[in-house]
DODOLO-487836 format. One record per residue: residue in three letters; residue number from 1; y, z, x of N, C-alpha, C in turn. Coordinates in steps of 0.001 Angstrom, whole numbers, padded with zeros to 6 digits. Layout:
- ALA;NUM;Y;Z;X;Y;Z;X;Y;Z;X
...
end
This chain:
- MET;1;070260;-155282;-084439;071204;-155374;-083225;071989;-154195;-083050
- LYS;2;072454;-153672;-084015;073227;-152383;-083937;072184;-151284;-083331
- ARG;3;071156;-151233;-083890;070191;-150156;-083140;069964;-150409;-081688
- ILE;4;069986;-151672;-081428;069707;-152077;-080090;071020;-151638;-079134
- GLU;5;072050;-152132;-079714;073302;-151751;-078971;073477;-150221;-078886
- THR;6;073071;-149639;-079988;073364;-148136;-079948;072425;-147477;-078932
- PHE;7;071268;-148038;-078881;070166;-147502;-077821;070691;-147758;-076347
- LYS;8;071453;-148939;-076298;071868;-149257;-074793;073034;-148150;-074563
- ASN;9;073799;-148034;-075617;074915;-147151;-075298;074466;-145691;-074888
- GLY;10;073324;-145504;-075612;072827;-144051;-075310;072410;-143882;-073925
- ILE;11;071699;-144920;-073669;071032;-145029;-071948;072330;-144970;-071025
- ARG;12;073197;-145584;-071375;074459;-145703;-070540;075040;-144295;-070387
- LYS;13;075079;-143494;-071466;075506;-142184;-071392;074825;-141205;-070792
- GLN;14;073413;-141217;-071039;072429;-140589;-070225;072735;-140696;-068717
- LEU;15;072683;-142068;-068282;072923;-142134;-066961;074066;-141821;-066272
- GLY;16;075122;-142012;-067076;076382;-141328;-066658;076396;-139900;-066368
- ARG;17;075703;-139085;-067234;075477;-137655;-067029;074617;-137447;-065969
- PHE;18;073626;-138252;-065787;072865;-137852;-064697;073448;-138213;-063298
- THR;19;074264;-139112;-063222;075063;-139655;-062135;075991;-138612;-061775
- LEU;20;076752;-137968;-062821;077664;-136894;-062587;076854;-135630;-061975
- PHE;21;075653;-135697;-062556;074835;-134262;-062105;074412;-134586;-060596
- LEU;22;074095;-135659;-060192;073544;-136108;-058904;074525;-136175;-057855
- PHE;23;075756;-136776;-058311;076894;-136826;-057198;077157;-135577;-056487
- PRO;24;077314;-134402;-057225;077707;-133100;-056180;076449;-132862;-055301
- LEU;25;075199;-132940;-055826;073935;-132560;-054985;074036;-133767;-053773
- PHE;26;074392;-135005;-053999;074354;-135923;-052977;075426;-135531;-051825
- LEU;27;076601;-135133;-052325;077467;-134676;-051454;077175;-133402;-050819
- GLY;28;076589;-132486;-051454;076237;-131212;-050651;075085;-131438;-049597
- PHE;29;074162;-132442;-049916;073131;-132737;-049194;073630;-133406;-047773
- SER;30;074620;-134416;-048237;075226;-135020;-047066;075969;-134200;-046208
- GLY;31;076734;-133308;-046763;077428;-132323;-045914;076499;-131371;-045103
- PHE;32;075496;-131146;-045570;074382;-130257;-044992;073802;-131109;-043849
- LEU;33;073533;-132222;-043879;072849;-133047;-042953;073927;-133391;-041909
- GLY;34;075233;-133411;-042231;076287;-133605;-041298;076458;-132431;-040317
- ALA;35;076405;-131209;-041113;076411;-129930;-040387;075324;-129714;-039421
- CYS;36;074259;-130070;-039781;073004;-130089;-039017;073235;-130660;-037819
- GLY;37;073660;-131926;-038056;073705;-133079;-036861;074829;-132377;-035921
- ARG;38;075806;-131900;-036480;077005;-131630;-035397;076343;-130358;-034672
- GLU;39;075739;-129513;-035454;075070;-128309;-034451;074156;-128758;-033670
- GLU;40;073426;-129777;-033973;072385;-130176;-032868;073018;-130761;-031773
- ALA;41;073887;-131713;-032146;074755;-132121;-030955;075595;-131334;-030013
- HIS;42;076004;-130122;-030802;076732;-129289;-029924;075452;-128393;-029044
- LEU;43;074479;-128123;-029635;073453;-127475;-028760;072925;-128305;-027741
- LEU;44;072844;-129588;-028009;072354;-130488;-026917;073375;-130566;-025700
- THR;45;074512;-130592;-026115;075813;-130735;-025065;075599;-129629;-024400
- GLU;46;075539;-128341;-024912;075652;-127069;-024200;074413;-127112;-023255
- ALA;47;073255;-127485;-023682;071940;-127533;-022913;072210;-128526;-021732
- PHE;48;072848;-129610;-021935;073146;-130501;-020822;073983;-129991;-019713
- GLN;49;075009;-129297;-020306;076131;-128656;-019327;075344;-127672;-018530
- GLN;50;074597;-126833;-019048;073776;-125876;-018226;072983;-126398;-017182
- GLU;51;072135;-127407;-017652;071299;-127831;-016808;071964;-128540;-015561
- ALA;52;073253;-129176;-015906;073945;-129936;-014920;074563;-128711;-013862
- GLY;53;075034;-127713;-014481;075456;-126590;-013639;074619;-125980;-012631
- ALA;54;073223;-125826;-013375;072113;-125359;-012579;071604;-126318;-011434
- GLU;55;071680;-127599;-011538;071468;-128744;-010494;072691;-128582;-009389
- ALA;56;073921;-128261;-009883;074826;-128320;-008850;074728;-127117;-008146
- ALA;57;074425;-125876;-008701;074242;-124751;-008012;073118;-124763;-006944
- PHE;58;072178;-125381;-007170;071105;-125711;-006508;071171;-126514;-005338
- ASP;59;071943;-127585;-005504;072360;-128708;-004598;073150;-128055;-003447
- GLY;60;074133;-127073;-004035;074972;-126484;-003114;074393;-125271;-002205
- THR;61;073234;-124632;-003020;072429;-123779;-001984;071653;-124485;-000943
- LYS;62;071130;-125423;-001386;070265;-126348;-000429;071123;-126793;000846
- SER;63;072359;-127332;000390;073326;-127814;001402;073563;-126786;002344
- ASP;64;073789;-125378;001882;074182;-124373;002810;073086;-124019;003775
- GLU;65;071665;-124080;003233;070635;-123926;004034;070302;-125022;005050
- THR;66;070933;-126360;004705;070253;-127402;005672;071370;-127903;006356
- GLY;67;072513;-127963;005835;073487;-128756;006479;074989;-128225;006386
- GLY;68;075022;-126755;005798;076280;-126304;005562;077077;-125796;006770
- GLU;69;078178;-125351;006794;078907;-124646;007842;078402;-123572;008576
- ALA;70;077805;-122801;007884;076906;-121667;008556;075574;-122112;008898
- ASN;71;075645;-122797;010149;074284;-123549;010694;073607;-122148;011445
- PRO;72;072618;-121937;011068;071637;-120818;011765;071176;-121386;013042
- VAL;73;071268;-122473;013595;070785;-123006;014682;071898;-122689;015932
- GLU;74;072997;-122480;015516;074090;-122224;016542;073901;-121086;017282
- PRO;75;073701;-119661;016589;073438;-118732;017276;072240;-118695;018403
- GLU;76;071099;-119521;017675;069878;-119550;018685;070274;-120409;020066
- SER;77;071074;-121539;019694;071576;-122424;020945;072282;-121437;021833
- GLU;78;073313;-120673;021380;074007;-119867;022319;073189;-118848;023119
- ALA;79;072116;-118318;022438;071461;-117178;022822;070527;-118058;023919
- SER;80;070029;-119295;023864;069266;-119946;024793;069996;-120262;025940
- GLY;81;071358;-120601;025734;072309;-120884;026725;072318;-119568;027643
- SER;82;072642;-118473;027039;072927;-117141;027898;071548;-116374;028648
- GLU;83;070426;-117103;028169;069173;-116664;028791;068655;-117528;029904
- ARG;84;069626;-118700;030187;069183;-119595;031224;069135;-118892;032584
- GLU;85;067951;-119323;033223;067731;-118665;034431;068645;-119122;035515
- GLU;86;069187;-118282;036319;069806;-118677;037571;068632;-119510;038566
- PRO;87;069478;-120400;039279;068571;-121227;040410;068089;-120441;041413
- ALA;88;066804;-120341;041803;066257;-119714;042807;066993;-119713;044156
- PRO;89;067155;-118692;044832;067638;-118776;046351;066760;-119760;047212
- SER;90;067623;-120336;048065;066823;-121264;048875;066498;-120953;050277
- CYS;91;066932;-119645;050720;066990;-119145;052013;066562;-117748;051956
- TYR;92;065646;-117437;052645;065145;-115690;052759;065273;-115423;054179
- VAL;93;066031;-114224;054610;066113;-113878;055855;065818;-112471;056093
- TYR;94;065229;-112264;057026;064777;-110664;057283;065631;-110147;058448
- VAL;95;066437;-108989;057968;067340;-108350;058767;066741;-107099;059255
- CYS;96;066722;-106941;060586;066400;-105510;061195;067169;-105256;062323
- GLY;97;066865;-104006;063088;067654;-103335;063988;068617;-102584;063804
- ALA;98;069793;-102662;064348;071085;-101623;064107;071800;-102061;062839
- VAL;99;071393;-102030;061844;072002;-102307;060653;071902;-101121;059550
- GLY;100;072651;-101066;058541;072625;-099977;057638;071365;-100088;056899
- ARG;101;070887;-101264;056334;069487;-101312;055348;068832;-102510;055787
- PRO;102;067978;-102573;056806;067146;-103428;057271;066271;-103820;055927
- ASP;103;066057;-104958;055822;065342;-105463;054555;065191;-107120;054553
- LEU;104;064591;-107448;053619;064523;-109076;053251;065527;-109282;052501
- TYR;105;066204;-110447;052819;067625;-110854;051805;067464;-112221;051432
- SER;106;067886;-112593;050184;067858;-114035;049939;069387;-114527;049959
- PHE;107;069542;-115778;050336;070817;-116387;050263;070655;-117965;050052
- GLU;108;071889;-118644;049916;071958;-120037;049723;071985;-120529;051241
- GLU;109;071099;-121382;051598;070924;-121954;052968;072194;-122627;053445
- GLY;110;072807;-122039;054593;073972;-122699;055162;074906;-121586;055118
- GLU;111;074573;-120338;054532;075720;-119160;054823;075371;-118706;056121
- ARG;112;076405;-117687;056458;076398;-117465;057726;075709;-115884;058060
- VAL;113;075606;-115735;059503;074956;-114384;059871;075752;-113334;059442
- ALA;114;077239;-113430;059443;078280;-112379;059062;077933;-112213;057442
- HIS;115;077402;-112970;056839;077258;-112773;055246;076023;-111745;055167
- VAL;116;074890;-112106;056050;073643;-111340;055723;073880;-109936;056360
- LEU;117;074556;-109837;057348;074942;-108525;057933;075823;-107511;056894
- GLU;118;076667;-108320;056264;077299;-107416;055331;076448;-107100;053963
- ARG;119;075427;-107795;053683;074486;-107587;052605;073707;-106416;053071
- ALA;120;073425;-106288;054375;072581;-105257;054891;073246;-103786;055466
- GLY;121;074248;-103774;054788;075006;-102580;055016;075868;-102549;056270
- GLY;122;076054;-103658;056850;076948;-103805;058162;076340;-103088;059336
- LEU;123;076869;-103175;060479;076342;-102738;061802;076354;-101392;061868
- THR;124;075527;-100651;062593;075756;-099245;062841;076775;-098917;064121
- GLU;125;077092;-097729;064292;077971;-097431;065500;077336;-097916;066757
- GLN;126;076145;-097681;066839;075444;-098223;068024;075188;-099721;068293
- ALA;127;075534;-100487;067369;075186;-101929;067492;075949;-102708;068360
- ALA;128;075366;-103742;069096;075957;-104741;070100;076474;-105865;069330
- LYS;129;077568;-105850;068631;078026;-106989;067908;078114;-108006;068723
- GLU;130;078573;-107940;069974;078641;-109246;070857;077502;-109898;071121
- ALA;131;076210;-109258;070827;075134;-110049;070932;074795;-111132;070044
- LEU;132;075504;-111049;068975;075218;-111968;067847;076183;-113071;067713
- ASN;133;075792;-114268;067106;076664;-115371;066716;077015;-115060;065162
- LEU;134;077973;-114645;064879;078232;-114390;063360;078587;-115548;062535
- ALA;135;078852;-116590;063256;079287;-117939;062651;077935;-118578;062375
- GLU;136;076662;-118192;062963;075581;-119283;063015;075064;-119252;061395
- PRO;137;074808;-120494;061158;074436;-120611;059640;072890;-120131;059476
- LEU;138;072708;-119640;058300;071232;-119036;058090;070192;-120237;057757
- ARG;139;069112;-119812;058157;067920;-120870;058000;066810;-120104;057342
- ASP;140;066079;-120801;056350;065088;-120113;055734;063999;-119554;056620
- GLY;141;063545;-118361;056410;062392;-117676;057237;062663;-117107;058564
- ALA;142;064027;-117035;058684;064453;-116555;060181;064705;-115002;059995
- MET;143;064514;-114289;061126;064641;-113033;061226;065766;-112731;062189
- ILE;144;066689;-111871;061815;067921;-111570;062547;067649;-110088;062968
- TYR;145;067558;-109870;064363;067522;-108647;065080;068668;-108216;065673
- VAL;146;069293;-107131;065185;070653;-106453;065866;070149;-105491;066750
- PRO;147;070450;-105767;068109;069942;-104752;069165;071008;-103807;069309
- ASP;148;070866;-102547;069892;071939;-101635;070155;072599;-101727;071450
- GLN;149;073528;-101034;071735;074417;-101180;072954;073289;-101149;074193
- ALA;150;072687;-099935;074291;071581;-099704;075145;070597;-100842;075624
- GLU;151;070170;-101329;074489;069223;-102509;074654;069894;-103695;075212
- TRP;152;071183;-104053;074647;071948;-105042;075068;072134;-105072;076620
- GLU;153;072631;-103986;076872;072990;-103756;078448;071707;-103898;079292
- GLU;154;070557;-103458;078759;069263;-103570;079647;068824;-105149;079481
- ARG;155;069192;-105808;078481;068984;-107327;078626;069868;-108083;079513
- LYS;156;070887;-107618;079516;071849;-108396;080440;071573;-108039;081911
- GLU;157;071217;-106622;082120;070576;-106460;083532;069197;-107140;083757
- GLN;158;068396;-107343;083040;067060;-108127;083368;067465;-109601;083494
- ALA;159;068738;-110163;082909;068941;-111596;083075;069259;-111761;084440
- ARG;160;070084;-110697;085049;070388;-110812;086419;071332;-112152;086854
- GLY;161;072366;-112419;086049;073129;-113591;086302;072684;-114794;085589
- ALA;162;071538;-114857;085310;071024;-116129;084612;071694;-115954;083165
- GLU;163;071751;-117138;082230;072229;-117168;080989;071640;-116084;080113
- ILE;164;072539;-115289;079473;071825;-114219;078729;071332;-114643;077285
- PRO;165;070260;-114342;077147;069718;-114755;075813;070458;-113913;074638
- THR;166;070993;-114770;073728;071649;-113973;072608;070525;-113655;071340
- PHE;167;070987;-112716;070665;070139;-112142;069575;070628;-112953;068286
- GLY;168;069664;-113082;067197;070107;-113848;066041;068906;-114522;065741
- GLN;169;069059;-115914;065196;068119;-116654;064869;067569;-117578;066051
- ASN;170;067235;-116980;067086;066874;-117908;068329;065275;-117537;068498
- ALA;171;064883;-117972;069732;063374;-117716;070086;063057;-116327;069901
- ASP;172;063897;-115386;070137;063520;-114088;070299;063119;-113671;068897
- LEU;173;063724;-113943;067953;063538;-113803;066566;062760;-114846;065797
- ARG;174;061827;-115484;066208;060919;-116377;065570;061787;-117382;064699
- SER;175;062549;-118093;065423;063352;-119220;064629;062778;-120270;064743
- GLY;176;061699;-120745;065478;061017;-121883;065537;061131;-122458;066994
- ALA;177;061909;-121941;067788;062190;-122497;069114;061078;-122307;070013
- ASP;178;060826;-123243;071138;059764;-123181;071995;060052;-121855;072735
- PRO;179;059097;-120623;072750;059235;-119549;073478;059119;-119783;075045
- SER;180;058327;-120795;075499;058178;-121075;076716;059742;-121400;077485
- GLN;181;060604;-121879;076713;061922;-122242;077331;062845;-121021;077408
- SER;182;062511;-119850;076641;063212;-118785;077120;063340;-118285;078444
- ASP;183;064150;-117300;078801;064590;-116939;080045;063360;-115847;080491
- ALA;184;063081;-116128;081805;061924;-115267;082025;062376;-113629;082134
- GLY;185;063663;-113386;082511;064226;-112086;082390;064135;-111342;081131
- ALA;186;063878;-112350;079971;063839;-111755;078680;062531;-111185;078204
- ARG;187;061504;-111295;079141;060235;-110986;078764;060140;-109304;078510
- VAL;188;059202;-108914;077410;059110;-107792;076815;057982;-107027;077534
- ASN;189;058131;-105712;077978;057117;-104957;078565;056284;-104253;077390
- ILE;190;055063;-104763;077232;054400;-104250;076053;053820;-102658;076257
- ASN;191;053814;-102260;077360;053568;-100881;077663;054838;-099790;077487
- THR;192;055970;-100349;077394;057063;-099597;077192;057969;-099817;076001
- ALA;193;058027;-101182;075351;058828;-101437;074408;058495;-100653;073134
- ASP;194;059415;-100361;072411;059434;-099673;071116;059110;-100861;069914
- GLN;195;059030;-100388;068653;058694;-101166;067562;059674;-102334;067411
- LYS;196;060888;-101874;067525;062054;-102843;067398;062133;-104058;068398
- LEU;197;061808;-103834;069536;061616;-104825;070607;060651;-105750;070519
- LEU;198;059366;-104982;069904;058146;-105737;069865;058276;-106844;068679
- GLU;199;058991;-106515;067767;059378;-107311;066743;060186;-108692;066975
- THR;200;060680;-108595;068165;061578;-109783;068569;060594;-110719;069256
- LEU;201;059339;-110487;069249;058480;-111339;069605;058051;-112405;068629
- PRO;202;057813;-113834;069014;057557;-114743;068131;056210;-114308;067413
- GLY;203;056212;-114314;065955;055020;-114143;065272;054540;-112495;065248
- ILE;204;055414;-111593;065637;055328;-110247;065536;056182;-109577;064430
- GLY;205;055448;-109249;063388;056348;-108526;062487;056140;-106986;062494
- ALA;206;056632;-106424;061442;056656;-104857;061494;055259;-104393;061567
- GLN;207;054037;-104983;060913;052796;-104513;060830;052122;-104566;062308
- LYS;208;052334;-105873;062937;051757;-105986;064042;052214;-105319;065247
- ALA;209;053451;-105089;065134;054170;-104106;066123;053560;-102851;065906
- GLU;210;053082;-102420;064727;052777;-101045;064611;051363;-100818;065216
- ARG;211;050660;-102057;064916;049168;-102174;065562;049198;-102164;067001
- ILE;212;050202;-102738;067702;050290;-102801;069216;050541;-101387;069743
- LEU;213;051595;-100692;068933;051793;-099267;069396;050534;-098370;069240
- ARG;214;049731;-098676;068077;048704;-097676;067860;047603;-098037;069088
- TYR;215;047448;-099247;069261;046366;-099603;070151;046921;-099029;071712
- ARG;216;048032;-099269;072011;048626;-098752;073351;048320;-097255;073373
- SER;217;048554;-096465;072335;048431;-095028;072263;046987;-094575;072332
- GLU;218;046168;-095514;071590;044839;-095120;071815;044018;-095455;073149
- HIS;219;044571;-096542;073761;043835;-097042;075062;044545;-096744;076227
- GLY;220;045746;-096006;076098;046474;-095451;077331;047198;-096683;077832
- GLY;221;047660;-097827;077084;048378;-098857;077447;047705;-100112;077877
- PHE;222;048279;-101194;078153;047536;-102419;078342;047495;-102644;079936
- LYS;223;046148;-102994;080276;045971;-103392;081568;046568;-104681;081969
- ASN;224;046363;-105715;081250;047042;-107050;081348;047335;-107664;080180
- VAL;225;048099;-108768;080110;048643;-109417;078829;047291;-109804;077921
- GLU;226;046390;-110264;078563;045205;-110730;077891;044609;-109648;076862
- GLU;227;044861;-108479;077239;044507;-107384;076523;044994;-107419;074946
- MET;228;046295;-107902;074986;047032;-108002;073548;046092;-108853;072473
- LYS;229;045080;-109667;073136;044200;-110051;071859;043074;-109309;071242
- GLN;230;043081;-107965;071862;042404;-107040;071308;042948;-106331;070247
- VAL;231;044260;-106444;069938;044790;-105870;068808;044496;-106566;067611
- PRO;232;044185;-105641;066556;043927;-106460;065218;045126;-107202;064859
- GLY;233;044671;-108422;064332;045740;-109412;063811;046260;-110361;064877
- ILE;234;046013;-110371;066165;046577;-111130;066840;045388;-111901;067481
- LYS;235;045253;-113242;067250;044194;-114044;067601;044670;-115041;068782
- ASP;236;043915;-115924;069243;044101;-116619;070354;045523;-117456;069952
- LYS;237;045611;-118109;068847;046843;-118862;068484;048107;-118285;068574
- GLY;238;048235;-116879;068118;049346;-116017;067963;049470;-115551;069412
- PHE;239;048570;-115141;070211;048772;-114824;071577;049307;-115920;072358
- GLU;240;049009;-117029;072201;049656;-118215;073042;051207;-118427;072707
- LYS;241;051755;-117869;071593;052884;-117780;071337;053843;-116971;072036
- ILE;242;053098;-115700;072569;053722;-114646;073203;053310;-114523;074701
- ARG;243;052515;-115310;075152;051870;-115197;076456;052975;-115134;077420
- ASP;244;053902;-116054;077420;054980;-116302;078454;056099;-115223;078358
- ARG;245;055957;-114356;077210;057189;-113548;076820;056929;-112120;077067
- ILE;246;055557;-111762;077472;055316;-110346;077652;054821;-110053;079100
- VAL;247;055135;-108920;079423;054579;-108256;080828;053880;-106998;080802
- THR;248;053061;-106405;081592;052587;-105122;081373;053213;-104151;082256
- GLU;249;054254;-104637;083355;054785;-103751;084180;056196;-104238;084813
end
């Protein structure tokens, strides 16, 4: 029994020594594991913070590109507004005769004869201002012819007390009025009229007036009004518009 008791006591002593030897190792290993765990947790925290910061930066950049305050569409919108075309004019008027700059001019329909004369450089010193109705509204496609004083006096003399035909946007200037209703004293002598006077005839522009003068020079004048149809560009329909407006003597 003593031997058995002695053997048990020996075993207990050996276990105690072994426990004392293992306990520091256990504490060291536990500390090592704890340190590794804390380091891993710290690294994971840093990685998570870095990833969150990168996502926030990306979201901020995307917001600036798509919906931020600096919207790149705004300048384009302003540019398109500045490039907006002006509305086209509704009225074209040809001005000729005793003006500073005879030419084709564009206006808004309803403006006055005075406006187009101002645009055309005003009246010359020889212009007969009293022959025009400066307050007359403009009409699209009209021709405004300004006579000089000599021509105006001649026209008044031809009228011989009848109502003097005014110049401007009337039948003399192709406004669309019926030429047959114009005064007989206002007829144009196609053998003596210059280009400006010929252009007052309905349907006769600068080119046709030049052709009339050329034909008259080449053929020694017109023998009758029917001969006007021999001028290039003047057909039967065009001739009917001026038949009652022209004479040869």
